[in-house]
N, C-alpha and C positions, 0 to 999 in steps of 0.2 A: 510366860510364853503365850502367844496368840494362836498357836498351831494346834490342831486336833486331828484325830484319826478314828477310824472305825473298822472293825473286821467282823463280818457276819458269816459264819459257816452255816451250811444248809439254808442258804438264802431262799426265801419264798417257800419254805418247807420242802425244798428240793435238795437231796443229798449230793447232787452233782454240781451245785452252784455255790460259790463263795464270793462274797462282795467285800471289796476293800475301798476305803476312801481316805485320802490325805488332804487336809485343808490348811493352807498357809494363810493365816490371818494377818491383817495389818490395821493400824489405827484403832485397836480394840479387839476384843475377842467375840463379840456378839455374832458377827457373820460366820466365822469359822465354826463356832459351837452350834449355831442353828443349821449350818450345812451338814455337819456331822450327824445331827439328830434328825434331819428331815429329808435330805436328798435321796437316800436309799428308799424312803417310803414312796416317793414319786416314781422312782424307777420300778419298784415292785408293783405299784398300782397300775402303771402303764403296761407292764409285761403281763399282768394277770388279765387286763382288759383285752389283750391280743390273743388270749387263749394259748399261751405258752405253758410250759411245764412248771409254773410257779403259782403259788396261792397267795392272795392278799387277804389275810384274815381280818375282816372289817371290825370285828369285836375287839381284836387286840390293838387296833390302831384308831380307835374311836376319837382320841384326843389329838391326833396329828394335825398340824396346821397346814401343811403343804397341799394336801388333797381336799381341803375345804376352802380354797381361795375363791371359788365362784361366787360365794356370798359377798365378797368384797369387790367384785368386778362390775364395772359399769358398762362394759362393751360386750358385744357378741363376738366370741372367738370361734374360729373354725373347729370342727370336731376333729381332735387329733386322731381318733381311731379311723375315721374315713380317709383322712389325709395319708395315713400310713398304709392302710389296706390298698389304696390306689397305687402305691409305689411297689407292690409285691407281685405284679403281673409278670408272667413268663420267667419265673425264677425257679431254681431247684429248691427242694425242701431245706437243704442246708443254708442256701443263700437267704431264704425267707427268714429262718431263725436268726441269722446274723443281722439282717435288716431290722427285725423287730427289736433286738437289743439295742442297736444303734439308735433307732427312733425313740426308744424308751429313755435313753440317756438324754437325747435332745429335748424331749418333753420335760424331763426332770429339771434340766438346767433352766429352761424357760420358766417353769414354776418357781424354782429357787430364786430367780431374779425378781419375780413378782413379790414373793414373800419378803425378801430382804428390802425391797424398795418401800415397803410399808414403814420401815424404821422402828419396829416394835422393840422395846427394851434397850434402845441404843443409848450409850453413854459417852461415845467418842466426842472429843472436843473439836474435831475437824469435820463435822457433819455426821457421817456414819462410818462404821468400820467396813472392811471389805475382806474378801478372801479369794485366793486362787484355789481351784479344785482339781484333783486328779482322782478318778474313781475307776474301778475295774470290776468286772465279773469274770471269775475263772470258771469255765465250764469244763468239767472233767467227765468224760464218758468212761465210767469205770469198767464196763464190760469189754472194751477193746483198747484201753489205755491211750485213747486219743482225746483231744479237747481243744478248746479255744481260750484265748485271753482277750477279752473285749475291753479295750482301754479307752477312757474318755478323759478329756480335760477341758477346763474352762478358765479363761483368763479372769481377771479381776471382776468379781461381782460388785456392783454399785459403782 
């Protein structure tokens, strides 16, 4: 099978967040396995940069590939943090938190596309493998039994 999944309770050291990811691979397993091992790290990195209630423990993720792509980039990219913060004007605190998670998924999928386009470890006979992704963060407010399910999906990588 080329499909993978991941479940992370207490995502980003926050007991109110759980991360789920399901990756449907095709033409090989490299893309789906790499997405399962790396996508959540880009989401976590982005969320921590936006000062939300999660922590990206750099010492724990020193070997992650997805958050070190700048060393492979030849072009200047816009600063994702400035781009996101500009989109948060005139919103309620709840709307701001939702937008930060939305933008973090967008950032993560962009980074995942860059990572997979490098073709590292590919063995597929039809160029490269690919994957469709569905990931979500369940945010449960334990003190008042409310919460959100933040769902993201991305069609075929590569």
